[in-house]
C-alpha positions as CSV (number, residue, x, y, z in Angstrom):
1,M,0.1,0.3,0.0
2,K,1.3,3.4,-1.0
3,K,2.1,5.3,2.3
4,A,0.3,8.8,2.3
5,K,2.2,12.2,2.6
6,A,1.2,14.3,6.3
7,A,-0.4,17.3,5.3
8,V,-0.5,20.4,7.4
9,S,-4.1,22.0,8.7
10,G,-4.9,25.0,10.4
11,R,-7.0,23.5,12.5
12,K,-6.7,24.5,16.1
13,L,-8.6,24.4,19.5
14,K,-10.5,27.3,21.0
15,G,-8.1,29.9,23.3
16,T,-4.5,28.2,21.6
17,A,-2.1,30.3,19.3
18,A,-2.5,30.1,16.0
19,K,0.0,27.3,14.7
20,P,0.5,24.6,11.9
21,V,-0.9,21.3,13.1
22,L,0.4,18.4,11.2
23,R,-2.7,15.8,10.0
24,V,-1.7,12.8,9.7
25,P,-3.7,10.9,7.2
26,V,-3.7,7.0,6.7
27,S,-3.8,5.1,3.8
28,R,-7.4,3.1,3.5
29,K,-9.5,1.6,0.5
30,K,-12.5,4.0,-0.4
31,T,-15.6,3.7,1.4
32,R,-19.7,5.1,1.6
33,S,-19.3,5.9,5.1
34,R,-19.0,9.0,6.7
35,P,-14.5,9.4,7.4
36,A,-13.5,9.0,11.2
37,R,-12.5,12.6,12.8
38,P,-9.1,12.5,13.5
39,I,-8.4,11.9,16.9
40,Q,-5.7,15.4,18.1
41,L,-2.3,14.0,19.8
42,Y,-1.0,16.7,21.8
43,Y,2.8,16.1,21.8
44,W,6.6,16.4,21.8
45,P,9.1,14.1,20.7
46,T,9.9,12.5,24.1
47,P,9.9,9.1,24.7
48,N,6.6,9.3,26.7
49,G,4.9,11.1,23.1
50,F,6.3,8.0,20.9
51,K,4.4,5.7,23.0
52,I,1.2,7.5,21.4
53,S,2.2,8.1,18.4
54,I,3.3,5.0,18.0
55,L,0.2,3.1,18.6
56,L,-1.6,5.6,16.6
57,E,0.7,4.6,13.9
58,E,0.5,0.3,15.1
59,L,-3.9,1.7,14.3
60,G,-3.3,2.9,11.3
61,V,-6.1,6.1,12.3
62,P,-5.6,9.3,11.3
63,Y,-4.5,12.0,14.1
64,D,-3.9,15.6,14.3
65,L,-0.2,15.5,15.8
66,R,-0.5,19.0,17.4
67,L,3.0,19.8,18.9
68,V,3.6,21.5,22.1
69,D,7.0,23.1,22.5
70,I,7.9,22.0,26.2
71,G,11.1,24.0,26.0
72,K,9.0,27.7,25.0
73,G,5.9,26.8,27.7
74,E,3.7,25.9,25.8
75,Q,2.0,23.2,28.2
76,F,1.7,26.3,30.8
77,Q,-1.3,27.6,28.0
78,P,-4.5,27.3,29.6
79,A,-6.5,25.9,26.6
80,F,-3.8,22.7,27.2
81,L,-4.1,22.3,31.3
82,K,-7.9,22.0,30.4
83,I,-6.9,18.8,28.5
84,S,-3.9,17.8,30.4
85,P,-4.1,19.2,34.3
86,N,-0.8,18.2,35.2
87,N,0.5,20.0,32.6
88,R,2.3,17.1,30.8
89,I,2.7,15.4,27.1
90,P,1.6,13.7,25.7
91,A,-2.9,14.2,25.7
92,I,-5.4,13.6,23.7
93,V,-9.2,14.1,22.6
94,D,-11.1,11.8,20.8
95,P,-14.0,14.1,18.6
96,A,-15.7,10.3,18.7
97,G,-15.1,9.8,22.7
98,P,-17.8,7.6,24.6
99,G,-21.0,8.0,23.4
100,G,-19.9,9.9,20.1
101,K,-19.2,12.7,22.1
102,P,-15.7,14.3,22.7
103,V,-13.4,13.2,25.4
104,S,-9.9,14.4,26.3
105,V,-7.2,11.9,27.8
106,F,-4.2,12.8,29.9
107,E,-1.4,10.7,30.8
108,S,0.2,8.5,28.8
109,G,-0.4,4.7,29.6
110,A,-4.0,6.3,30.4
111,I,-4.1,7.1,26.4
112,L,-2.2,3.9,25.7
113,Q,-5.3,1.8,27.7
114,Y,-7.8,4.0,26.2
115,L,-7.3,3.5,22.5
116,G,-6.4,0.1,23.2
117,R,-9.6,-0.4,24.7
118,K,-12.0,1.8,21.9
119,Y,-10.1,-0.2,19.1
120,G,-9.6,-4.4,20.7
121,R,-6.2,-4.2,19.4
122,F,-2.4,-4.0,21.2
123,Y,-4.8,-5.0,24.5
124,P,-5.9,-8.3,25.2
125,A,-9.5,-8.5,26.5
126,E,-8.8,-12.1,28.2
127,E,-7.9,-10.7,31.3
128,R,-5.0,-13.1,31.7
129,A,-3.8,-11.5,29.2
130,R,-4.5,-8.3,29.6
131,V,-3.0,-8.6,33.0
132,Q,0.2,-9.1,31.9
133,V,0.3,-6.2,29.8
134,E,-0.7,-3.8,32.3
135,E,2.4,-5.7,35.1
136,W,4.3,-4.4,32.4
137,L,3.1,-0.6,31.2
138,F,2.7,0.4,35.3
139,W,6.6,-0.8,35.3
140,Q,7.4,1.5,32.9
141,V,5.0,4.1,34.1
142,G,5.8,4.0,37.6
143,G,9.6,2.7,37.0
144,L,11.5,2.4,33.8
145,G,10.1,5.6,32.8
146,P,10.9,8.1,36.1
147,M,14.6,6.6,36.6
148,A,15.8,6.8,33.1
149,G,14.3,10.4,33.1
150,Q,16.1,10.8,35.9
151,A,19.0,9.4,34.7
152,N,19.1,11.9,31.5
153,H,18.7,15.1,33.1
154,F,21.6,14.2,35.8
155,L,24.4,12.7,33.0
156,N,23.0,15.3,30.0
157,Y,21.6,18.4,31.6
158,A,21.9,19.0,35.3
159,P,24.3,22.3,35.5
160,E,26.1,20.3,38.5
161,D,28.4,17.3,38.3
162,L,26.7,15.4,40.6
163,P,28.3,11.9,41.2
164,Y,26.3,10.4,43.3
165,A,22.9,11.1,41.3
166,K,24.2,10.1,38.4
167,K,25.7,6.2,40.2
168,R,22.2,6.3,41.8
169,Y,19.5,6.9,38.6
170,A,22.6,5.5,35.8
171,D,22.6,2.3,38.4
172,E,18.9,1.9,38.8
173,V,18.6,1.6,34.9
174,H,21.2,-0.9,34.4
175,R,18.8,-2.7,37.1
176,L,16.3,-2.2,35.1
177,F,17.5,-3.1,31.8
178,G,18.6,-7.2,33.8
179,V,15.1,-7.2,34.9
180,M,13.8,-6.6,30.8
181,N,16.8,-8.8,29.7
182,T,15.5,-11.0,32.0
183,R,11.8,-11.4,30.9
184,L,13.0,-11.4,27.2
185,A,14.7,-14.4,26.9
186,G,13.0,-17.1,25.3
187,R,10.2,-14.6,24.4
188,K,10.0,-12.0,20.8
189,F,7.8,-9.7,23.6
190,L,6.6,-7.8,27.5
191,A,3.4,-9.1,27.5
192,G,3.0,-12.6,25.4
193,A,2.2,-10.9,22.0
194,Y,3.3,-7.4,20.4
195,S,0.8,-5.0,23.5
196,I,1.0,-1.5,24.2
197,A,3.3,-2.4,27.2
198,D,6.5,-2.6,24.2
199,M,4.9,0.5,23.4
200,A,5.4,2.0,26.3
201,C,8.3,1.2,27.0
202,W,10.5,0.8,24.0
203,G,10.7,4.8,23.6
204,W,12.4,5.0,26.8
205,V,14.8,1.7,26.5
206,H,15.9,3.2,23.0
207,S,17.0,6.9,24.5
208,A,18.8,5.0,27.6
209,S,20.9,3.0,25.7
210,K,22.9,6.4,24.2
211,Y,24.0,6.7,28.2
212,Q,23.7,2.4,28.7
213,P,24.5,0.1,26.4
214,L,22.8,-2.5,25.1
215,E,25.5,-5.4,24.5
216,P,25.0,-6.6,27.9
217,F,21.3,-7.3,28.0
218,P,20.6,-9.3,24.8
219,H,17.7,-10.4,25.0
220,L,16.9,-6.5,25.3
221,K,19.3,-5.2,23.0
222,A,17.3,-8.3,20.7
223,W,14.2,-6.8,21.2
224,T,15.0,-2.9,21.0
225,E,16.0,-4.3,17.9
226,R,12.8,-6.2,16.9
227,V,10.5,-3.5,18.0
228,G,12.1,-0.9,16.1
229,A,11.8,-2.5,12.8
230,R,8.3,-2.2,12.3
231,P,7.6,0.6,10.0
232,A,4.4,1.8,12.5
233,V,7.2,2.3,15.2
234,Q,10.2,4.1,12.5
235,R,6.8,6.7,11.6
236,G,5.7,6.9,15.2
237,H,9.2,7.8,16.1
238,A,10.1,10.0,13.7
239,A,6.9,12.6,14.4
240,G,7.5,15.8,14.5
241,K,11.1,15.3,15.6
242,A,12.3,17.9,12.8
243,A,11.0,20.3,15.6
244,R,13.1,19.4,18.2
245,K,16.4,21.9,18.7
246,P,19.0,21.9,21.1
247,L,17.7,24.0,24.5
248,T,18.2,26.8,25.3
249,E,19.1,28.2,27.8
250,E,16.3,30.6,28.1
251,E,13.9,27.0,27.6
252,R,16.1,25.4,30.0
253,K,15.1,27.6,32.8
254,I,11.6,26.6,31.7
255,L,11.7,23.3,31.4
256,F,13.3,23.5,34.6
257,G,13.1,23.5,37.9
258,Q,9.0,24.0,38.0
259,R,7.2,24.8,40.9
260,A,3.3,25.1,41.7
261,R,1.6,27.2,40.4
């Protein structure tokens, strides 16, 4: 099937600054039914953002990619806070939510579960299979993501050299990689079939592999390559990446050291 090219739409959420919206169309057979209204993905190219762009690409559903430049503080705009009260990406608005009415969802794990239920894919309905997916999804949300995020911060962004913090979080990433490596021995994916658990973890492992080599973890390395070879994962990982630039000093001040508002 020939891949459709992304186009730019000028639609925006009321109250946000006017800016282009990346429409991500999906090639499909002609049908007489009314076209699905695109899901709006509020996003920045980070490991948490990749989870949702990858899932949407895997599902093959149309979506609008609405970039939220976290270095410029766009996550604090009032219109975005109505969707994501934690002022974090990603978040979605589904115009065709439950009962055919719009619904917004924030927090990446909740979005993965919502979309998995809605489309009945990558999130099994059978309870034993679902438990396994949820175990590894919440393992990522509660462990791999936060620990890898802290390691990345102290290794690459902290203004001071803090050896204890660097070692503390790098060691924890090493431990978590070992957990995944053991789990993946003799398995292709974390929870049986390829699922939202794999999508949740892949971006964080890919990012952390820049400072924690995967060679000591052969099963994890093979999984990373296996998942990364999927065309939908490659498209989701590439979404919006051209917009990301090295942080300026002013952007660092906005992004780090946030306190309650």
